[in-house]
BAKE-647781 format. One line per 4 residues: number of its first residue (from 0); their letters; for each residue z, y, x of N, C-alpha, C, O. Coordinates in steps of 0.001 Angstrom, whole numbers. Last residue first. Layout:
REM BAKE-647781
NUM = a = Z Y X Z Y X Z Y X Z Y X | ...
This chain:
REM BAKE-647781
58 = geql = -5959 -9293 15459 -4775 -9725 14739 -3712 -10267 15552 -2670 -10659 15026 | -9458 -9971 15510 -8307 -9109 15723 -7106 -9717 15033 -7235 -10550 14137 | -12453 -10967 16879 -11260 -11436 16174 -10107 -10511 16518 -9813 -10293 17693 | -15761 -10074 16499 -14504 -9726 17142 -13340 -10195 16288 -13253 -9857 15108
54 = vaeg = -18272 -12352 16507 -17457 -11547 15609 -16119 -11334 16286 -15420 -12294 16611 | -21534 -12905 17558 -20132 -12839 17951 -19402 -11900 17009 -19859 -10788 16746 | -23727 -14767 15587 -23346 -13433 16045 -21876 -13460 16412 -21057 -13983 15656 | -26130 -17300 15946 -24729 -16937 15731 -24437 -15573 16322 -24860 -15267 17437
50 = egnk = -29396 -16529 14685 -28501 -16977 15747 -27079 -16564 15414 -26855 -15595 14689 | -30992 -15366 12795 -30940 -16822 12841 -30029 -17393 13909 -29902 -18611 14029 | -30419 -12649 13135 -31744 -13171 13476 -31731 -14689 13651 -32381 -15225 14548 | -27151 -13416 13042 -28036 -12304 13389 -29349 -12900 13866 -29387 -13581 14890
46 = vgll = -24262 -14136 11282 -25589 -14611 11665 -26474 -13398 11907 -26539 -12479 11089 | -21953 -12774 10723 -21821 -14026 11436 -23153 -14629 11838 -23184 -15548 12657 | -22387 -11485 7493 -21789 -11326 8813 -21679 -12698 9456 -21346 -13676 8787 | -23348 -12118 5042 -23892 -10923 5687 -23367 -10711 7098 -23859 -9842 7819
42 = gksa = -22390 -14022 3338 -23414 -14413 4293 -24020 -13247 5043 -25099 -13376 5622 | -20269 -13376 1871 -21561 -13086 1253 -22719 -13462 2173 -23884 -13249 1837 | -18216 -13853 3589 -18324 -14714 2406 -19656 -14527 1687 -20114 -15421 975 | -18567 -11749 5416 -18840 -13125 5838 -19020 -14041 4632 -19886 -14915 4648
38 = ldkk = -17720 -9582 3829 -19093 -9630 4343 -19474 -11047 4757 -20586 -11497 4478 | -15026 -10339 3429 -15925 -10160 2293 -17384 -10247 2737 -18192 -10914 2090 | -14016 -10336 6032 -14018 -11586 5255 -14971 -11494 4070 -15651 -12468 3743 | -14322 -7587 6615 -15014 -8600 7417 -15106 -9918 6655 -16162 -10549 6634
34 = iler = -12579 -6432 4747 -14009 -6132 4680 -14800 -7196 5432 -15833 -7659 4947 | -10144 -7465 5688 -10582 -7734 4314 -12086 -7517 4173 -12781 -8321 3552 | -10097 -6344 8262 -10179 -7796 8112 -10631 -8176 6705 -11417 -9109 6542 | -9804 -3635 7583 -10988 -4062 8330 -11181 -5577 8189 -12308 -6042 8016
30 = iyas = -7258 -3737 6449 -8402 -3397 5594 -9706 -3834 6263 -10608 -4343 5598 | -5787 -4368 8798 -5755 -5248 7629 -6964 -4996 6722 -7616 -5941 6280 | -6257 -2156 10429 -6687 -3488 10871 -6739 -4458 9698 -7648 -5285 9620 | -5047 -145 8824 -6465 -76 9176 -7000 -1447 9590 -8076 -1853 9150
26 = lsdw = -2376 -851 8806 -3122 -908 7554 -4625 -910 7834 -5385 -1600 7155 | -1149 -2879 11475 -1632 -1605 10938 -2428 -1828 9658 -3063 -2865 9470 | -276 -5463 11908 574 -4350 12308 147 -3034 11677 981 -2178 11379 | -350 -8322 9754 -1057 -7234 10432 -93 -6101 10739 799 -5802 9945
22 = geid = 550 -10539 8276 971 -10362 9664 251 -9276 10441 242 -9306 11671 | 271 -11006 5615 -803 -11503 6481 -495 -11304 7963 -1200 -11840 8818 | 2507 -9637 4723 2420 -11082 4499 1389 -11701 5434 1602 -12784 5979 | 1747 -7009 5353 2879 -7624 6042 2859 -9147 5903 3160 -9863 6857
18 = rakk = -381 -6674 3542 -602 -6516 4986 511 -7212 5773 243 -7920 6743 | 1008 -6934 1141 -19 -7920 1487 -313 -7878 2983 -475 -8920 3619 | 2564 -4597 1311 3220 -5903 1255 2239 -7011 1641 2597 -7924 2384 | 569 -2646 1233 1429 -2754 2415 2136 -4103 2459 2289 -4687 3531
14 = ilpk = -438 -3127 -1329 -1319 -3275 -171 -488 -3446 1098 -799 -4289 1939 | 1830 -2499 -2840 1245 -3841 -2921 351 -4117 -1718 378 -5212 -1155 | 2314 188 -2358 3286 -801 -1884 2735 -2226 -1918 3133 -3066 -1110 | -262 1191 -3470 192 1415 -2088 1218 385 -1625 1012 -242 -586
10 = wrep = -757 917 -6174 -1277 -117 -5279 -714 -4 -3867 -686 -994 -3136 | 120 3169 -7460 931 1952 -7613 446 809 -6713 1171 -165 -6514 | -1929 4996 -7022 -673 5142 -6281 161 3857 -6333 827 3506 -5359 | -5183 3598 -6796 -4045 4013 -7611 -2757 4020 -6783 -2540 3143 -5947
6 = vdaw = -7113 4905 -4061 -6613 3777 -4847 -5456 4283 -5701 -4824 5285 -5365 | -9922 6110 -2453 -8775 6462 -3279 -8386 5237 -4082 -9234 4604 -4712 | -10907 5352 865 -11029 5168 -580 -9759 5650 -1254 -8669 5597 -684 | -12999 5583 3752 -11728 5759 3064 -11976 5627 1586 -13102 5771 1110
2 = lrm = -14378 4874 6961 -14404 4767 5504 -13031 5107 4962 -12021 4935 5645 | -16364 5451 9750 -15058 5620 9115 -15255 5577 7615 -16187 6173 7076 | -18032 3689 12222 -18085 4266 10900 -16654 4361 10375 -15850 3446 10551
């Protein structure tokens, strides 16, 4: 699935700086990690039918 979003222009350097602080090479990988962490924090990722689900680690 491909996703995209419009963000305020002033956020661009902030997002890139956060990506660099976290040590990600690409913006896409950084955003994917943010989404993965959000889904996991809501209990939506990491469990499948009561069993542990393998989660691809990138970075």
